[in-house]
C-alpha positions as CSV (number, residue, x, y, z in Angstrom):
1,M,20.9,-19.7,-127.6
2,I,20.8,-17.2,-130.5
3,D,23.9,-17.2,-132.9
4,I,23.0,-15.5,-136.2
5,D,25.6,-14.6,-138.9
6,L,24.9,-12.2,-141.5
7,S,28.3,-11.2,-142.1
8,D,28.4,-12.6,-145.8
9,E,25.1,-10.7,-146.7
10,I,26.4,-7.3,-145.0
11,R,29.8,-7.7,-146.7
12,A,28.1,-8.1,-150.1
13,L,25.8,-5.1,-149.5
14,R,28.7,-2.9,-148.4
15,S,30.5,-3.8,-151.7
16,T,27.4,-2.9,-153.7
17,F,27.0,0.3,-151.7
18,A,30.6,1.4,-152.3
19,D,30.0,1.0,-156.1
20,I,26.9,2.9,-156.0
21,R,28.4,5.7,-153.8
22,S,31.1,6.0,-156.3
23,V,28.8,6.2,-159.2
24,M,26.6,8.9,-157.5
25,G,29.5,11.0,-156.7
26,V,28.9,12.1,-153.0
27,E,31.6,14.7,-153.2
28,R,30.1,16.2,-156.4
29,L,26.6,16.1,-154.8
30,E,27.8,18.1,-151.9
31,A,29.5,20.7,-154.1
32,E,26.3,21.1,-156.0
33,I,24.1,21.4,-153.0
34,A,26.6,24.2,-151.6
35,E,26.4,26.0,-154.9
36,L,22.7,25.6,-155.1
37,N,22.2,26.9,-151.4
38,E,24.1,29.9,-152.2
39,Q,21.9,30.6,-155.1
40,A,18.9,29.9,-153.1
41,G,19.9,32.4,-150.4
42,A,20.3,35.3,-152.9
43,A,18.0,38.3,-152.0
44,D,16.7,38.6,-155.7
45,L,16.1,35.0,-156.2
46,W,12.2,35.2,-156.5
47,D,12.5,38.2,-158.9
48,D,12.8,35.5,-161.6
49,T,10.0,33.1,-160.5
50,A,11.1,30.5,-163.3
51,N,14.7,30.4,-162.2
52,A,13.7,30.3,-158.5
53,Q,11.6,27.2,-159.1
54,R,14.5,25.6,-160.9
55,V,17.1,26.2,-158.2
56,T,14.9,25.2,-155.3
57,S,13.8,22.1,-157.2
58,A,17.4,21.1,-158.2
59,L,18.3,21.7,-154.5
60,S,15.7,19.5,-153.1
61,H,16.4,16.7,-155.5
62,R,20.1,16.7,-154.7
63,Q,19.5,16.8,-151.1
64,A,17.2,13.9,-151.3
65,D,19.8,11.8,-153.1
66,L,22.5,12.6,-150.7
67,A,20.2,11.8,-147.9
68,K,19.5,8.4,-149.4
69,V,23.2,7.6,-149.4
70,F,23.9,8.7,-145.8
71,D,20.8,6.7,-144.6
72,I,21.8,3.5,-146.2
73,E,25.3,3.9,-144.8
74,R,23.9,4.5,-141.3
75,R,21.5,1.5,-141.4
76,L,24.3,-0.8,-142.6
77,D,26.1,0.0,-139.3
78,D,22.9,-0.5,-137.4
79,V,22.4,-3.8,-138.7
80,E,25.7,-5.0,-137.5
81,V,25.1,-3.5,-134.2
82,L,21.7,-5.3,-134.0
83,V,23.4,-8.6,-135.0
84,E,26.0,-8.2,-132.2
85,M,23.3,-7.3,-129.5
86,A,21.3,-10.3,-130.5
87,N,24.1,-12.7,-130.2
88,E,25.3,-11.2,-126.9
89,A,21.8,-11.3,-125.3
90,G,20.4,-14.2,-127.0
91,D,17.5,-12.2,-128.0
92,E,15.3,-13.6,-130.7
93,A,13.4,-10.4,-131.1
94,A,16.7,-8.5,-131.8
95,A,17.7,-11.1,-134.3
96,A,14.4,-10.9,-136.1
97,E,14.7,-7.0,-136.2
98,A,18.3,-7.5,-137.6
99,R,17.0,-9.7,-140.4
100,S,14.0,-7.3,-141.1
101,E,16.5,-4.2,-141.1
102,L,18.8,-6.2,-143.6
103,A,15.8,-6.8,-146.1
104,D,14.9,-3.1,-145.9
105,V,18.5,-1.9,-146.6
106,T,18.7,-4.4,-149.5
107,K,15.5,-3.1,-151.0
108,M,16.9,0.5,-150.7
109,L,20.2,-0.4,-152.3
110,G,18.2,-2.0,-155.1
111,E,16.2,1.2,-155.7
112,L,19.2,3.4,-155.6
113,E,21.1,0.9,-158.0
114,I,18.3,1.4,-160.5
115,Q,18.8,5.1,-160.2
116,T,22.5,4.8,-161.2
117,L,21.4,3.1,-164.4
118,L,19.4,6.2,-165.5
119,N,22.4,8.1,-166.9
120,G,20.7,9.2,-170.3
121,E,20.7,12.8,-171.4
122,Y,17.2,13.4,-170.2
123,D,16.8,10.9,-167.5
124,A,17.0,13.3,-164.6
125,L,14.1,15.4,-165.9
126,P,10.5,15.6,-164.9
127,A,8.2,13.6,-167.3
128,V,5.0,14.3,-169.3
129,I,2.9,11.2,-169.7
130,T,0.0,11.0,-172.2
131,I,-2.5,8.0,-172.2
132,R,-4.6,7.3,-175.2
133,A,-7.5,4.9,-175.5
134,G,-6.9,2.5,-178.4
135,A,-8.9,-0.3,-180.0
136,G,-11.7,-1.7,-177.8
137,G,-14.4,0.9,-177.7
138,V,-15.9,1.6,-174.2
139,D,-13.5,-0.9,-172.6
140,A,-10.5,0.8,-174.0
141,A,-11.6,4.2,-172.6
142,D,-12.3,2.6,-169.3
143,F,-8.8,1.0,-169.4
144,A,-7.1,4.3,-170.2
145,E,-8.8,5.8,-167.0
146,M,-7.5,2.7,-165.1
147,L,-4.0,3.4,-166.3
148,L,-4.2,7.0,-165.4
149,R,-5.2,6.1,-161.9
150,M,-2.5,3.6,-161.6
151,Y,0.3,6.0,-162.5
152,V,-1.0,8.7,-160.3
153,R,-1.4,6.3,-157.4
154,W,2.3,5.1,-158.0
155,A,3.6,8.7,-158.0
156,E,1.6,9.6,-154.8
157,K,3.0,6.5,-153.1
158,H,6.5,7.9,-153.7
159,G,5.6,11.4,-152.7
160,Y,6.0,12.7,-156.2
161,G,4.1,15.8,-157.4
162,V,1.6,15.0,-160.1
163,S,-0.4,17.6,-162.2
164,V,-3.0,16.6,-164.6
165,L,-2.8,19.0,-167.4
166,D,-5.5,17.7,-169.7
167,T,-8.4,15.2,-169.7
168,S,-10.6,14.2,-172.7
169,Y,-13.5,12.2,-171.4
170,A,-15.3,9.6,-173.4
171,E,-19.0,9.6,-173.9
172,E,-20.1,6.5,-172.0
173,A,-17.2,5.9,-169.5
174,G,-13.5,6.3,-169.1
175,I,-11.3,8.9,-171.0
176,K,-10.2,9.2,-174.7
177,S,-6.9,10.7,-173.4
178,A,-5.1,12.3,-170.5
179,T,-1.9,14.3,-170.1
180,F,-0.2,14.7,-166.7
181,E,3.2,15.8,-165.3
182,V,5.2,13.9,-162.7
183,D,7.7,16.3,-161.1
184,A,10.3,14.2,-159.4
185,P,14.1,13.4,-159.8
186,Y,14.6,11.0,-162.5
187,A,10.9,10.9,-163.4
188,F,11.5,10.7,-167.1
189,G,14.1,8.1,-166.9
190,T,12.1,5.9,-164.4
191,L,8.8,6.2,-166.4
192,S,10.2,6.1,-169.9
193,V,10.1,2.3,-169.9
194,E,6.4,2.4,-169.5
195,A,6.0,3.9,-172.9
196,G,4.3,1.5,-175.4
197,T,1.1,-0.4,-175.9
198,H,-0.7,-1.9,-172.9
199,R,-3.4,-4.6,-173.3
200,L,-6.3,-5.5,-170.9
201,V,-8.2,-8.8,-171.1
202,R,-11.2,-9.1,-168.9
203,M,-15.0,-9.9,-168.7
204,S,-16.3,-6.7,-169.9
205,P,-18.6,-4.8,-167.5
206,F,-20.1,-3.0,-170.5
207,N,-21.1,-6.1,-172.4
208,S,-24.5,-7.5,-171.4
209,A,-23.5,-10.8,-172.9
210,G,-20.6,-11.1,-170.3
211,K,-18.1,-11.9,-173.0
212,R,-14.4,-11.7,-172.7
213,Q,-13.0,-8.4,-174.1
214,T,-9.6,-7.3,-175.2
215,S,-8.9,-3.7,-175.2
216,F,-5.7,-1.4,-175.7
217,A,-4.2,1.8,-174.6
218,A,-1.1,3.6,-175.6
219,V,1.3,5.4,-173.3
220,E,3.7,8.2,-174.3
221,V,6.3,9.4,-172.1
222,V,8.6,12.6,-172.8
223,P,11.0,14.6,-170.7
224,L,9.8,18.1,-169.6
225,M,12.6,20.4,-170.6
226,A,13.6,23.2,-168.4
227,E,12.5,26.6,-169.7
228,A,16.1,27.6,-170.2
229,E,16.6,24.8,-172.5
230,A,13.3,24.9,-174.3
231,I,13.3,26.1,-178.0
232,E,11.6,29.3,-179.0
233,I,8.3,28.9,-180.9
234,P,7.2,31.8,-183.3
235,E,3.8,33.1,-182.7
236,N,3.1,32.6,-186.5
237,D,3.8,28.9,-185.9
238,I,1.0,28.2,-183.6
239,R,-2.8,28.5,-183.4
240,V,-4.3,29.0,-180.0
241,D,-8.0,28.1,-179.2
242,V,-9.7,28.6,-175.9
243,F,-12.8,26.8,-174.7
244,R,-14.5,25.8,-171.6
245,S,-13.2,22.9,-169.4
246,S,-14.8,19.6,-169.8
247,G,-15.4,16.8,-167.4
248,P,-16.6,16.7,-163.7
249,G,-17.8,20.2,-162.5
250,G,-16.3,22.4,-159.7
251,Q,-15.5,25.9,-159.0
252,S,-14.5,27.9,-162.1
253,V,-15.0,24.6,-164.3
254,N,-17.4,24.9,-167.2
255,T,-17.9,28.7,-166.4
256,T,-15.2,30.5,-168.4
257,D,-13.2,29.9,-171.5
258,S,-9.9,29.2,-169.4
259,A,-8.9,25.9,-171.1
260,V,-6.3,26.3,-174.0
261,R,-5.5,24.2,-177.0
262,I,-2.3,25.0,-178.9
263,T,-1.7,23.6,-182.4
264,H,1.8,23.7,-183.8
265,L,1.1,24.2,-187.5
266,P,4.4,23.0,-189.0
267,S,4.3,19.7,-187.1
268,G,0.7,19.2,-186.5
269,L,1.3,18.7,-182.7
270,V,-1.5,19.5,-180.5
271,V,-1.2,20.2,-176.7
272,S,-4.2,21.0,-174.5
273,C,-4.2,22.1,-170.8
274,Q,-7.3,22.8,-168.5
275,N,-6.0,22.1,-165.2
276,E,-5.6,25.7,-164.2
277,K,-8.3,28.2,-163.5
278,S,-6.6,31.0,-165.5
279,Q,-6.4,31.1,-169.3
280,I,-2.8,32.6,-168.8
281,Q,-1.7,29.7,-166.7
282,N,-3.2,27.0,-169.0
283,R,-1.4,28.7,-171.9
284,A,2.0,28.8,-170.2
285,A,1.6,25.1,-169.2
286,A,0.7,24.0,-172.5
287,M,3.5,26.0,-174.2
288,R,6.0,24.5,-172.0
289,V,4.8,20.9,-172.9
290,L,4.8,21.8,-176.7
291,A,8.3,23.1,-176.4
292,S,9.5,20.0,-174.6
293,R,8.1,17.8,-177.3
294,L,9.4,19.8,-180.2
295,L,12.8,20.0,-178.7
296,L,12.8,16.1,-178.2
297,I,11.8,15.6,-181.7
298,Q,14.5,18.0,-182.9
299,R,17.2,16.2,-180.8
300,E,15.7,12.8,-181.9
301,E,16.1,13.6,-185.6
302,E,19.6,15.0,-185.1
303,N,20.8,11.8,-183.2
304,A,18.6,9.3,-184.9
305,K,17.8,7.8,-181.6
306,K,14.0,8.3,-181.1
307,K,13.3,4.9,-179.4
308,E,16.1,5.2,-177.1
309,L,14.9,8.7,-175.9
310,A,11.2,8.7,-175.6
311,G,10.3,4.9,-176.0
312,N,7.7,3.7,-178.5
313,I,5.5,6.7,-178.5
314,T,3.7,5.5,-181.7
315,A,2.9,2.1,-180.5
316,S,1.1,-0.3,-182.8
317,W,-1.7,-2.6,-181.4
318,G,0.1,-5.7,-182.5
319,D,3.1,-4.8,-180.5
320,Q,1.9,-4.5,-176.9
321,M,4.6,-4.5,-174.0
322,R,2.4,-5.5,-171.1
323,S,-0.7,-7.5,-170.7
324,Y,-3.1,-7.1,-167.8
325,V,-5.3,-10.3,-167.7
326,L,-8.3,-10.4,-165.3
327,A,-10.0,-13.4,-166.9
328,P,-10.0,-16.3,-167.2
329,Y,-6.9,-16.1,-164.7
330,Q,-5.3,-13.2,-162.9
331,M,-2.0,-12.0,-164.2
332,V,0.0,-8.9,-165.3
333,K,3.0,-9.7,-167.3
334,D,5.7,-7.5,-169.1
335,L,6.3,-9.1,-172.5
336,R,9.7,-7.7,-172.8
337,T,11.3,-8.6,-169.4
338,E,9.1,-11.6,-168.5
339,F,8.5,-9.9,-165.2
340,E,5.0,-10.9,-164.0
341,V,2.9,-10.8,-160.8
342,N,-0.5,-12.5,-160.1
343,N,-2.1,-9.6,-158.3
344,P,-3.6,-7.2,-160.9
345,G,-5.5,-5.3,-158.2
346,A,-2.2,-4.4,-156.5
347,V,-0.7,-3.2,-159.9
348,F,-3.8,-1.1,-160.7
349,D,-3.2,0.6,-157.2
350,G,0.2,1.8,-158.1
351,D,2.4,-1.3,-157.3
352,L,4.7,-0.8,-160.4
353,D,8.3,-0.8,-158.9
354,G,9.0,-4.3,-160.0
355,F,7.9,-3.7,-163.6
356,I,9.9,-0.5,-163.7
357,A,13.0,-1.9,-162.3
358,A,13.0,-4.9,-164.6
359,G,12.3,-2.5,-167.5
360,I,15.4,-0.2,-166.7
361,R,17.6,-3.2,-166.2
362,W,16.3,-4.8,-169.6
363,R,16.9,-1.5,-171.5
364,K,20.3,-1.2,-170.1
365,Q,21.2,-4.8,-171.3
366,K,19.7,-3.9,-174.8
């Protein structure tokens, strides 16, 4: 006879869900969606492409948030129905399905709870991530490329848009640096906990003696400001250089001077973009990233909260935040939260949710 009792678990989940629903503000979300729908339906919407993209993106993100809330609410009801059916029919398969559904809902609630912790000024914005190879020679360049792949795979698994803006390839293997954009709701708030110094320990594939090698890479995460919010940059304050794209070949690559490098003379900031085929498109993308970085620096200086907003973007090699150990044992460990896993391969394939969730909770406690 089957007699499963999940009432305590379901009751606890409903209590957590009620708190999350209140924090997310379902009524406010519905009102914002209605307003954005009205704007999206305007006949002249696409006369201003930038504004149209902002409206449609905001509408999509808010609809996704609301859909998550309603989906969890429905699935909580389904679990109770499954438990009742399993007990009435004495069906072990239905009981197993109820337990599986409860585990799925628990995971979804945990992810939604993490989102409610992202209430910083810039947390809801898209993110621009820059990865730079550090100490460690060829291994560091290879490690930087491994991290780039890791974050791209993480974003793809979540269905987030990823656009690589610039890549500087190393001579022997790997990359010197790469900058890419993740366009998703709360991308900056989510990924900002990844900023800092990452360390890799492994038997070097580039060392003929087969010795263990330690290498480092730095990860910088900044929010991508909306164009309406970005600051104006006088033409006299920048130097624009054009050049041919580097790296793997392809249509329109290495054939025209379409890549753009912009140097902000007062601050020394340099931004490059070679992702688009058009020089005009690359310049526009680079200017947007530059404006975002300048605005962030300006606000950080005004509020004296640089680490809180952008993380440790000038990480020192002696202050690594995560270690990836492939030899003599297998482990990835976050040195701030103590969260660790014994499957580096899965992590490098984009399985980062556990590290990110632990990092967000750790930051909130701090």
